[in-house]
C-alpha positions as CSV (number, residue, x, y, z in Angstrom):
1,M,-163.5,24.0,93.3
2,A,-164.5,22.2,96.3
3,V,-165.5,25.4,98.0
4,E,-167.6,26.3,94.9
5,G,-169.3,22.8,94.9
6,A,-170.0,23.1,99.0
7,Q,-171.2,26.6,98.1
8,A,-173.6,25.2,95.2
9,V,-174.9,22.5,97.9
10,R,-175.8,25.0,100.5
11,R,-177.4,27.3,98.2
12,A,-179.5,24.3,96.9
13,L,-180.4,23.3,100.3
14,T,-181.8,26.7,101.1
15,I,-183.8,26.8,98.1
16,L,-185.5,23.8,99.6
17,H,-185.8,25.4,102.6
18,C,-187.9,28.0,101.2
19,F,-190.7,25.5,100.8
20,R,-190.8,24.6,104.4
21,D,-193.8,27.3,105.3
22,N,-196.2,25.1,103.1
23,G,-196.9,28.3,101.0
24,P,-197.7,28.4,97.5
25,A,-195.3,27.7,94.5
26,L,-192.6,29.8,93.9
27,G,-190.9,31.3,90.6
28,A,-187.3,31.7,90.0
29,S,-187.4,35.4,90.9
30,D,-189.4,34.5,94.5
31,L,-186.4,32.0,95.0
32,G,-184.0,34.8,94.1
33,R,-185.2,37.6,96.3
34,R,-185.8,35.1,99.2
35,L,-182.0,34.1,98.8
36,D,-180.7,37.4,97.5
37,L,-179.4,35.9,94.5
38,P,-179.6,36.6,90.9
39,T,-182.9,35.2,89.3
40,S,-181.0,33.3,86.6
41,T,-178.7,31.6,89.3
42,A,-182.0,30.8,91.3
43,H,-183.4,29.4,88.2
44,R,-180.5,27.4,87.5
45,L,-180.2,25.8,90.9
46,A,-184.0,25.2,91.0
47,R,-183.7,23.2,87.6
48,T,-180.7,21.1,89.0
49,L,-183.0,20.2,91.8
50,V,-186.2,19.5,89.2
51,A,-183.6,17.2,87.4
52,S,-183.1,15.3,90.7
53,G,-186.6,15.1,91.6
54,F,-186.5,17.4,94.8
55,L,-188.3,20.1,93.1
56,E,-190.5,19.9,90.2
57,Q,-191.8,22.7,88.1
58,D,-195.5,23.6,86.7
59,P,-195.6,23.7,82.9
60,A,-198.3,26.1,82.8
61,T,-196.8,28.5,85.3
62,S,-192.8,27.6,85.5
63,R,-193.2,28.0,89.6
64,F,-191.8,25.4,91.5
65,R,-192.7,23.0,94.4
66,L,-191.1,20.4,96.4
67,G,-190.7,17.2,94.5
68,P,-191.5,13.4,95.0
69,S,-187.7,12.9,96.0
70,V,-188.7,15.1,99.1
71,V,-191.5,13.0,100.0
72,E,-189.9,9.6,99.6
73,L,-187.0,10.8,101.9
74,G,-189.4,12.4,104.4
75,Q,-191.7,9.2,104.4
76,L,-188.1,7.1,104.8
77,S,-187.1,9.1,107.8
78,F,-190.5,9.2,109.4
79,H,-190.7,5.4,109.6
80,Q,-186.8,4.7,110.0
81,R,-187.3,6.7,113.3
82,G,-190.2,4.6,114.0
83,L,-192.6,7.6,114.6
84,H,-195.5,5.7,113.0
85,R,-195.4,3.8,116.1
86,A,-195.8,6.9,118.3
87,V,-199.4,7.6,116.5
88,P,-201.4,5.2,118.7
89,E,-199.6,6.2,121.9
90,L,-200.1,9.9,121.4
91,T,-204.0,9.1,120.3
92,Q,-204.7,7.3,123.3
93,L,-203.0,10.1,125.6
94,A,-204.9,12.7,123.8
95,R,-208.3,10.7,124.5
96,V,-207.4,10.0,128.2
97,T,-206.5,13.7,128.8
98,S,-208.5,15.8,126.6
99,T,-205.8,17.6,125.4
100,T,-203.8,18.5,122.1
101,V,-200.6,16.1,122.0
102,D,-197.8,16.4,120.1
103,L,-194.3,14.7,119.5
104,A,-191.0,16.9,118.7
105,L,-187.5,17.1,118.2
106,R,-185.1,19.9,117.6
107,G,-184.5,21.2,114.1
108,G,-181.7,23.5,114.6
109,N,-182.8,27.0,116.6
110,E,-186.6,25.7,116.4
111,V,-188.7,23.0,117.6
112,L,-190.1,20.7,114.8
113,I,-193.4,18.6,115.9
114,L,-193.8,15.8,113.8
115,V,-196.6,13.9,115.1
116,G,-199.7,14.6,116.9
117,D,-202.6,16.8,117.0
118,S,-201.0,20.1,115.5
119,V,-199.7,18.2,112.4
120,R,-203.1,16.7,111.4
121,R,-204.3,20.1,111.3
122,E,-201.9,21.3,109.1
123,A,-202.5,18.7,106.5
124,G,-199.4,16.4,107.5
125,V,-196.6,18.7,107.5
126,G,-194.4,19.3,110.3
127,L,-194.5,22.5,112.3
128,R,-191.8,24.8,113.5
129,R,-192.1,26.8,116.8
130,P,-189.4,28.7,118.8
131,L,-187.7,26.9,121.4
132,H,-187.4,29.8,123.9
133,S,-191.4,30.2,124.2
134,T,-192.6,26.7,124.2
135,A,-192.6,24.1,126.7
136,L,-191.2,21.4,123.7
137,G,-188.4,23.8,123.3
138,K,-187.6,24.2,127.1
139,V,-187.6,20.6,127.3
140,L,-185.2,19.9,124.5
141,L,-183.0,22.8,125.6
142,A,-182.9,21.9,129.3
143,W,-181.7,18.0,128.5
144,S,-179.6,19.1,125.4
145,P,-176.0,17.8,125.1
146,D,-175.3,21.4,123.8
147,P,-177.2,23.9,126.0
148,D,-175.3,26.9,124.3
149,L,-178.2,29.5,124.5
150,A,-175.9,32.4,122.9
151,G,-176.5,30.3,119.4
152,L,-180.1,31.0,119.6
153,G,-179.8,34.7,118.9
154,P,-182.3,37.2,119.9
155,L,-185.4,35.9,121.8
156,P,-188.3,37.5,120.2
157,A,-191.3,38.1,122.5
158,L,-194.9,36.3,121.0
159,T,-197.0,37.6,124.1
160,D,-196.1,39.8,127.0
161,R,-195.0,36.6,129.0
162,T,-192.5,35.3,126.9
163,I,-189.2,35.1,128.4
164,V,-187.0,37.1,126.1
165,D,-183.9,37.9,128.4
166,P,-181.2,34.9,128.2
167,S,-180.1,34.9,131.8
168,E,-184.0,34.5,132.6
169,L,-184.2,31.9,130.2
170,K,-181.2,29.9,131.8
171,S,-182.9,30.0,135.1
172,E,-186.2,28.6,133.4
173,L,-184.1,25.8,132.2
174,D,-182.4,25.1,135.2
175,L,-185.6,25.1,137.0
176,V,-187.4,22.4,134.0
177,R,-184.3,20.2,134.5
178,E,-184.6,20.2,138.5
179,Q,-188.3,19.5,138.4
180,G,-188.3,17.3,135.3
181,Y,-190.9,18.9,133.3
182,A,-191.8,22.3,131.6
183,V,-194.6,24.6,131.3
184,N,-195.7,27.3,128.7
185,D,-198.2,29.4,130.5
186,G,-199.4,31.9,127.7
187,E,-195.9,32.5,126.4
188,S,-196.7,31.7,122.9
189,A,-200.5,32.3,122.5
190,A,-202.7,34.1,125.3
191,G,-205.0,31.6,127.2
192,V,-202.9,28.4,126.1
193,R,-201.0,26.4,129.2
194,T,-198.6,23.5,127.8
195,L,-196.9,20.8,129.8
196,A,-193.9,19.0,128.5
197,V,-191.7,16.2,129.4
198,P,-188.6,14.8,127.7
199,I,-188.0,11.3,126.0
200,L,-184.5,10.5,127.3
201,D,-182.0,8.3,125.8
202,H,-179.3,6.4,127.9
203,A,-177.0,9.5,128.1
204,G,-179.7,11.7,129.5
205,N,-180.2,13.8,126.6
206,A,-184.1,14.6,125.3
207,R,-184.2,13.0,122.0
208,Y,-187.6,14.2,121.8
209,A,-190.3,16.2,123.6
210,L,-194.0,15.2,124.5
211,A,-196.1,18.0,125.2
212,L,-199.9,18.2,126.1
213,R,-201.7,21.7,125.4
214,A,-205.2,22.8,126.5
215,T,-206.3,26.1,128.4
216,P,-205.5,27.1,131.9
217,E,-209.2,26.0,132.9
218,L,-208.2,22.3,132.1
219,I,-204.6,22.0,133.1
220,T,-205.0,23.8,136.5
221,T,-202.3,23.9,139.0
222,R,-204.4,21.2,141.3
223,C,-204.5,19.1,138.6
224,L,-201.0,19.5,137.2
225,D,-199.7,16.2,138.9
226,W,-202.4,13.9,137.0
227,Y,-201.6,15.5,133.6
228,L,-198.0,15.1,134.3
229,T,-198.2,11.4,135.4
230,Q,-199.9,10.7,132.0
231,A,-197.3,12.5,130.1
232,R,-194.8,10.6,131.9
233,T,-196.0,7.3,131.3
234,C,-196.9,7.8,127.6
235,A,-192.7,9.2,127.4
236,K,-191.6,5.9,128.8
237,A,-193.6,4.2,126.3
238,L,-192.1,6.4,123.4
239,E,-188.5,5.6,124.7
240,I,-189.0,1.8,124.2
241,L,-190.9,2.6,120.8
242,L,-188.8,4.9,119.2
243,L,-185.0,4.3,120.7
244,P,-183.2,1.1,119.7
245,P,-182.6,-1.0,123.0
246,E,-178.6,-0.1,123.3
247,E,-179.8,3.8,123.5
248,R,-182.8,3.4,125.9
249,P,-182.2,4.7,129.5
250,A,-181.7,2.0,132.2
251,F,-185.0,1.3,134.4
C-alpha cells in the first residue's frame, strides 16, 4: 500500500511538471501522452489535484492549468528564501553594467533562474537552462557538494562551442573553481557572453549563482576584471541578504 501511495505521489508531481514550460492548458489526453499513462488515469490524477487546488479545470474546455495552491506555495517559497530582497541589488547591477543580470539556483540537472531580467521578459516565470552549457550552471557545478557529472546524462550541443565531453567539462569546472568565476562564450547561443560568480555559504557551496550576460563586444577580455569586480561585490551583498547569519561565509 505504501508503494502504491508513493507511486501516486510521484505521478501527481510529474503531472505538475508538465506545466513547467508555461505552455497552454492541457487536456487529460495530453497529460496521458506525456506521462505514458492511460487517459483515464491521467484524468483521475488531475482531478485529485484540482480538488486540492494545485490544478484548475476550465469548465468550457475541460483542460487543466496550474491552480492557486501552486501560486501560493511559489510566493511563499520566494519570500521565505528572501529572493524579493535581491531585486534592488540586481537592478542596480544591471544599471551599472548595462548587462542582463540573473540570479539562479540548481534545480535537479538544470539551472533555475528565479530573479532577474530574463524572468521579467517571461512574464514572471522561472527559466530553466542546462547546467553544462551555461556560466550559471558551471558555477553551481564547480561549487557543488555533490559534483557527480555522471548524473547529468548526455550533454547536448546547443552551439558548436558547447562542451559535450564529460572529461572536458570536468577540466572546465576545475578551472572555474581555480579562477573563482565562469564564462560562457557562445556555448548556449551564438554572440552571447556570460560571466557568473557563486554566492557561497559557510561550507563553501554555491547556494546561488549570479550572472551578467551581454555581447562579447561589451564584456570584452580587457574589461573582464571590471565586470568581475561588480559581480563579486553584488554577490557579497546577496550572501548577507539571502543567507541566515549562521550560514554565511566568514569574512
